[in-house]
N, C-alpha and C positions, 0 to 999 in steps of 0.2 A: 504493500500500500504506500502511496505517496504520503509522506509525513506532513503534518499541518504547518506549512510555511506560508505565512501571510504577508501582505504588502508591508506592514509595519516592520516585520522581522527583516525583510530584505533591505529596507531603508536603514535600519539600525546596523546591519552588517556593513553597509556602505560607509556609515559614519565611523565604525570601528576600523575598517580597513584603511581609510584615508586619514585617520588620526584626528578627525573632527569630533569634538565632544558634543553631546546632546543633553539637554536638561530633562529633569523628571517630568516636566509638564508638556513634553513633546506630544503633539496630537497627530496621529497618522491619518491619512485618508481612509475612507472605507475600503475594506478588502476587495480586491479584484481577483477573479479566477486566474490561475496560472496555467498556461498551456503546457502540456507534457508531450506534445507532438514534435517529432524530429523528422523533417522531410528532406530526402535526398533527391536533388534535381539531376537526374541522369542526362537531361538535355542541355545542362549548363556545365561546361568543362572550364575550370579555372586554371588548369595547367594540363597540357596534352602530352608532355614528355618530361616528367620529373626526373632529375638526375639521380637523386637518392638521399638517404640518411646515412650518417656514418660518424666517425670519430677522428680526432687528431691523434696520430701515432708517430711521434718523433723518434729519431734513431738512437736513443739512449746515449747522448753525447758524453755525459759525465761518467756513466758506468764504464765506457770504453776508454775515455781519455784520462780520468782522474782516479776512479775507484779500483781500476784493474779487476773489474767484475764483468767480463763479457758474458752476455746472456748464453746460457748453456742450451744444447740441443733439446733437452727434455722440456725446458721452459718455452723455447720457441714453439715446439710442437703443442704444448698446452694452450698457448695463445692462438695458434692456427686452428686448433679444434674448436675453441670458443668462437672465433670469428667465422668458422664454417657454419655455426648455428646462427649467429647474428646476421650474416650475409650483408655486410655493409656494401653499398655500391658506390660510395663517395667517401674518400679519405683526404685529409689534409696532413702534409708532412713538411715540417719546418726545421731548418738547421741553421747553424752559423758557419760561415766560411772558416772561422778560426777553429772550429771543431772538425773540419773536414780538410779540404784541399789546401787551406792557408794555415794549417796548424803551426808551421815553422816560422810564420811571419805574414803580415797582411798582404805583402806583395808576392808571396810565394805561390806556386801552383803545383800540387801533386794530387791528382784525382783519386789515387788508389789508397791513400792513407785514411785510416779509420772508416773504411768503406763497409765493413761487415753489417753493422746495424741498418744502414741505409739499404744495402743490397738485399738483406733478408726481408725487409718491409716491402720494398718495391717488387721483389720477386713474387711475394704472396699476392700483391695487387695485380701483377701481370698475369699470373696463373688463374685469377678469379675474375678478370674483366672489371676491375674496380677503377673508376675514374679518380685520378690523383691530382690534387691541387698542391703543387710543390711551392716552397717559398723559403726565403732567407730572412733572418731577423733584421739584417740590413746594416749592422753596425760598422762593418769594415768598408762599405762602399762610399761613405761620405764623411765629412767632418762638419758638424752643424756649427761649431764655433767659428770656423773659417768660411762657412757658407760655400763649400766646394764639394764637388764629386770627384772620385778618383777613376778616371777612364780605364786605366790598366786593370784595376780590381773589378770593375764592371765587366770588362772583357773576360776576365777569368771566371766570373759568375756565369756568363753566357757559355763559355767553353765547357764548364762543368755540366750544364744542362745538356749540351750536345753530347758530351761523354756518356751521360746516363741514358739518353734516349737512343743514340745511334750506336755507340760502341758496346754498351751493356744491353741494349735492346729493350729498355723499359718504356715502351710506347704507351703504357698506361698513364704516363705523365701528360696531362692534357692542358693544364693551366699553371701559371706561375705568378706569385706575388713578390714584389721587390722589397717591401719593407713591412714588417708587422706593426699594425696599429699606429700608423704614422701621425695621427692627430694627437696622440698622447704625449705628455711630458714623460721622459724616460725612454721613449722610443728613439730610434736612430735619427729621426728628423726633428724630434722635440716639438711636434705640431706644426712644422713649417711646410705648408702645402707646396710652395714653389720648389723647395729642395727635393721633396718627394717627386714632383712632376719631372724635374730635370733628370733625376736618377732613373726614373721609369722610362723616360724617352731614350736615354742613353742605352739602357739595357735592351730595349726593343731594337734599336739600331744595330747593336752587336749581335743579337740573336738573329736578326734578319740577314746580316752580312755572312753569318755562318750557315745560312740556309735552313734554319730550324724554326723560324717564326710561323711557318705553315703547319708545324707539328705541335708546337706548344704555344698556347695563346696567353696573352696577359689577362690577369684578373685584378680587380681593384675596386675602390681604393683601399680596401682592407681596414677601414677605420673602425674604431670601437666607440660609437656614440652612446651616451647615457640619457639622451633625450632626442627630440626631433629637430634640434637647432644646428645640425652640421650637414644638412642636405647640400650646402654649397660645395662640399668636397665631391659629391656625386655630379652635380651640374657642371662644376668647373672641369672635372675630369672629362666629361663628355665633350665640352667645348675645346679643351686643349689636346686631348688624345684621340678623340673620335673613335673610329672603328678599329683602332689598334687594341682596344680593350674589348674582349669578347664575352667576359663574364663579370658582372658586378657582384661585389662581395662586401658585406659588413659583419661586424661582431656585435653581439648583444648579451648583456648580463642584467636582466631585469630584476627588480625586487619582487618578492612574492605578492605584494599588494597589487602589482600590475597584472597579475593573473585574474583578479577580480574586477577591477575598476575600468577596464577598457583602455588604459594607457598604453599597454604593450601593443595592442592592435593598432592604435593610432600611430605609434612610433614606426611599426613595420610598414604601415601604409605610406607614411611620409617618405621613406627612403625608396620604396618601390616606385612610387609615383614620380620621384625625382629622376629615376633612370629612364632612358629612352624606351618608349613603348615597344614591346616585343623582344627586348633584350633580357636574357635570363639574369636573375639576381639570386644569390644564395646567402645564407648565414654561415660564414666560414668558421665561426667559433661562437659557442653559446653555452651557458650554464647559469648557475646561481651563486652569487657571492654572499647574498643575504646581508649586504652592508650598504646597499644603494637605496633603500627605502626609508620612509619616515614613519611608517605605521608601527603599531605595537607588535604586530605579527613579525615584521622584519627585525625589529629591535631584539625581540626574544630569541630569534634564530641567530642573529649576529652574536649575541652574548653567549649562547650555547656553543657556537663555533669557536669563539675566542677563548672560552674556558677550556675547550679541548686542546686548542693549540698551545695554550700556556701550561697545560698539564704534562706536556711531553717534549723533550728535546729532539724527538725524531720527526716533528711536524714543522714545516716551514710556515711563516706568517701568511704567505699567499697560498692558502689552502681552503678547501671546503670539506671539513671533516664530517659534515652531515650527509655525505654520500654513504655513510654507514647506516643511515636511518632509512627505514622502509618508505616513509612519506616522500623522500627525495625522488623516488621512482615515479610517483604520481605527479609531482611538481614538474619534473623534466618533460613528461609527456604533455602536460598542459601547454608548456611553451612550444613544444614541437608542433602540436596541432594548430596553434595560432599561427606559426610560421607557414605551415602547409596551406591553411585556409586564406592566408594573406596573398597567396599567389607566388610565393618564392619557389625556387626550383631545387632546393637542397638545403640540408641542415647538418652541420658537423658539431658534435658535442665535444667540449673540452672536459676531460680527455680520456684516453684509454687506460693509462697505467701510471700509478704513483711513481714507479721507478724511472720514468722518463726524465724527470727534472728534480733538482734539489735547490734549496735556498742558498746553498754555498757549495764549495767543491768537496766538502767533507764526505758527502753521501749519507749523512745522518739526518739532516733536516729535509725530508722529502716533501714535495708539493703534493699534498693529498687531494686528488680530484677524481681518481680513476675508477674503473670497474673492478680493479684488483691492484695488488703490488706484486709483480712477478718475481721480485727479489726479496720477498718477505722473509724467507729463510736465510738467505745470504747476508742481508743487511741487518735485519732485526731479530733473527733467530726465531721467527714466529710463522709457522706454516699456515696459520689461519688467514694471514694477510694476503696469501696467494689465492684464496678462494674468491669466487665471484660474489660481488655485493648485490643487494636486493634489486637495484635499478637495472642490472643486467637483464632481468626478466622482462621488465616493461619496455625498455628501449630496444631490446633484441627483436621483439615482435613488430614494432613500428619500422624497424630497419629491414627486417627479413621480408616483410610483405609489401615493401615499396621499392622494388627494384628499378633500375634504369629504364626509362620509357613508360613509367606508370602514369595513368590518367587520373586526375584529381577532379572530383565533382563538387559542385556547390552543395553545401548542407545548411539548411535552415534549422538552427539549434534553438531549442526552447530556452526561455530566459529563466533557467533554474540556476541558482547560485553554484558556481564551481564547475559547471558542465561544459565540456568541449567534445567535439566529434569530428571525424573525418570519414570519407568514403572514397575508395580508390578501386581502379581496375587495371589489370595488365594481362594481355593475352586471354581475355575472356574469363578471368578469375577475379574475385572481388575480396576486399577487406572492408568491413565496417567496424570502427573502433569508437568507443565512448569512454571518456575519462571524466572522473569526478574528484576534484581536489577538496571538496567540502565534506563535512562529516555527516550530512544528511543522506538517507537512502531515498532513491527515487524509483518510480516505475515510468518508463518512457516508451511511447508508442512510435515505432520507427516505420516510416512509409517511403516507398520508392516505386513509382508506377512502372510496371514492366519487369521488376526484378524479383526473381525467386532463386533461392539457393538450395541445393541438395548436397548431401555428403559433407556438410559444413562442420567445422570445429569451433569450439568456444573456449577461449582462454580467459581466466580472470586473475589479474594481479591483485592480490589482497594480502593483508598483513600476516594472517595465520592460515595454515593449511592450504597454501597454494600448491598446485600440482607441479612437480618437477621430476626429472629423471635422476639417475645416480650421479650425474655431473652437475646437477643444479640447473639444468636447462629447462625452459618451460615445456610442459606437456599439456594437452587439452584437458579441461575439466569435463567436457562432454564432446562426443564425436557422433558422426553420422546423423547430423541434425538437418531438418528441412525448415526453410523459412519462406513464407509468401509475403514479401514486403509490399506487394501491390495492395493487398487487403489490410496491411498493417500488422506489425508484430509488437507485442508488449514485452519489453525487456526489463528485468530488475537490475538496477544499477546501484549497488551499495555505496555508502560513503567512503571516500578515500580509496578508490579502486580504478583499475583500467579493465574494460571488457573488450575483447577482440573476437569478432566472428569472421571466419574466412573459409572459402572453399578452395584455396590454393592447395595443391596436392603434395606439399612438403611442409 
């Protein structure tokens, strides 16, 4: 049964989420009935060729360069097996030239040094037809204090891409970003748009002169906005670089309050609308910092995360320790669904593995964000850290059933607090997914004229008693189900859960 949620209750929640207080004498309008109907418009396609969902998987620079802990074969295989289930079709891989070909000096070039981590990741992507967006943190290519770029180093960066694509055969590399989050202080450009533009133009010229620009396309601007006030980076890039940039890309780290109040949807819309019509735009990095909001919800989460960080020398300040919590898996899907429904063409979660990065070179203060820590035994002496975290379940389903080329339909979602939904199709198979980040249980009537599914599976990501196999991978709660969505199907959607219905045969 739909629990008794009235108009006054919804308004009160809005006050709480946005941090606005309300007095005891608040008078709510008369109750209005709340629709529980979710309508999938199969005739309205908001994206006809989704690139995919995936993760950032960087080539373990500190493990190889500083810790003398190269990833062992058994651990690589463990990760490959998990990714085989997740089936990401879009990955971001970022490195620093100083951790690779320029290890011996900014002007040096040796493409085979510290290659193993990169090679292992790219080989997996090549073998599994995964689209890769490669990138450099950018620090060696310019000097922000001198307002100059280093042409020879940019040449080496382009040569390295050519080496990976042509000599090593990693044609899975389809896109490249020159500087990570160039709008931010602390980035290689320190927020200087002109310096980023000149660097990116120079890199394109080098890549083109090497005959690789037709194989690897530029993506950008790769900015990390925390509101909708940086769309000028997108419009200026369009004016200055034109069709040299084939994929638009931004990063987002919304507060949890933005999952409720419509702010995240408006932010996503602002950047998509700033890009040229018809040009694909992706979220190249996203997650939750729980430090960017003003609500009590975010403050409580921020305090809990900070307490965890301060309690252990093994956790870097730049961490989200709440990835250990079940609810993070629902939060992450709420953001993912909003990205999909905003018309974006892909979403890459930060990140796959705690062992990828450390706050220092010691290897002890890891940046905790991942689905696991593959060096949990080697670094921390704790095998439990190598197990999959709860959000592996929820994110794997949304990645697994949205392969490259997926068609995304418009969904009219009922105005129930905390509810998001997506509906997709690929090669005649469908996935309908409903996420509920709120604590209330709902019954939702799902309609889609002309759609019936047989032999369908139903997965439910829930805190207790969720069905998994011996590896911790999701298994269906029910199988061989039939749905007639033309007539309407009523689905129970408990609080703080993800429900996935699909007739994909894997």
